[in-house]
C-alpha positions as CSV (number, residue, x, y, z in Angstrom):
1,M,19.5,25.3,49.1
2,N,19.1,23.6,52.3
3,T,15.9,21.7,52.7
4,L,16.6,20.1,55.9
5,R,14.1,21.5,58.5
6,P,15.5,22.6,61.9
7,Q,13.7,19.8,63.9
8,E,15.0,17.3,61.6
9,A,18.6,18.6,61.9
10,L,18.2,18.4,65.7
11,N,16.8,14.8,65.4
12,R,19.8,13.8,63.3
13,L,22.3,15.4,65.7
14,R,20.8,13.7,68.6
15,R,21.8,10.4,67.0
16,H,25.5,11.7,66.3
17,A,27.8,9.2,68.0
18,P,29.9,11.9,69.8
19,L,26.8,13.5,71.2
20,V,25.4,10.2,72.3
21,E,28.5,9.4,74.1
22,L,28.6,12.8,75.9
23,I,25.1,12.4,77.1
24,S,25.9,8.9,78.3
25,R,28.9,10.4,80.1
26,L,26.8,13.1,81.8
27,D,24.4,10.5,83.0
28,K,26.8,8.1,84.5
29,G,29.9,10.5,85.6
30,P,32.5,10.9,86.7
31,Y,32.3,14.9,86.8
32,P,33.1,17.5,85.7
33,V,32.9,16.8,82.0
34,D,35.3,19.0,79.9
35,V,33.9,19.6,76.3
36,G,36.9,21.5,74.8
37,E,36.8,23.0,71.3
38,A,33.1,22.9,71.0
39,E,32.2,26.3,69.4
40,G,29.2,28.3,68.2
41,P,25.8,26.6,67.6
42,F,27.0,23.3,68.4
43,A,28.0,24.1,71.8
44,A,24.6,25.2,72.3
45,I,23.1,21.9,70.7
46,M,25.2,19.9,73.2
47,V,24.1,22.0,76.2
48,A,20.4,22.0,75.2
49,E,20.5,18.1,74.9
50,A,22.4,17.8,77.9
51,A,19.8,19.8,79.9
52,R,17.0,18.2,78.1
53,T,18.0,14.7,79.3
54,S,19.5,15.6,82.8
55,R,17.9,14.8,85.9
56,G,18.9,18.1,87.5
57,P,20.3,21.7,86.6
58,L,23.1,22.0,84.4
59,L,26.0,24.5,84.5
60,A,27.8,25.4,81.4
61,V,31.0,27.5,81.7
62,M,32.2,29.7,78.8
63,P,35.6,31.2,78.4
64,S,34.3,34.8,78.1
65,D,31.3,37.0,78.5
66,Q,30.8,37.3,74.7
67,E,30.5,33.5,74.4
68,A,28.2,33.2,77.3
69,D,25.9,35.8,75.7
70,A,26.1,33.9,72.4
71,L,25.4,30.6,74.0
72,L,22.4,32.1,75.8
73,V,21.0,33.3,72.6
74,D,21.7,30.0,70.8
75,L,20.0,28.2,73.7
76,E,16.9,30.4,73.7
77,L,16.5,29.7,69.8
78,L,16.6,26.1,70.7
79,G,13.9,26.4,73.1
80,A,16.0,25.6,76.3
81,D,15.2,27.3,79.6
82,A,18.6,29.1,80.2
83,A,19.9,31.8,82.2
84,L,23.1,33.8,82.5
85,L,24.8,34.1,85.8
């Protein structure tokens, strides 16, 4: 049984060293930042956290329409303000 609440899980992930490094890189540049191999809900967590800490809009490019749709659903579940273009 999983007793870790969603917000607690997100708080722990926000301290995850690779995610902290990504957010730092997004803050400082250079651009673009390629995050290959990030799949499923973790991709959405990375995008949501990057959007939460960014000073402007953020664009996430997915390899397929299905993955873009799935990312949008995951971002909405995380409470991120997202749109599909």
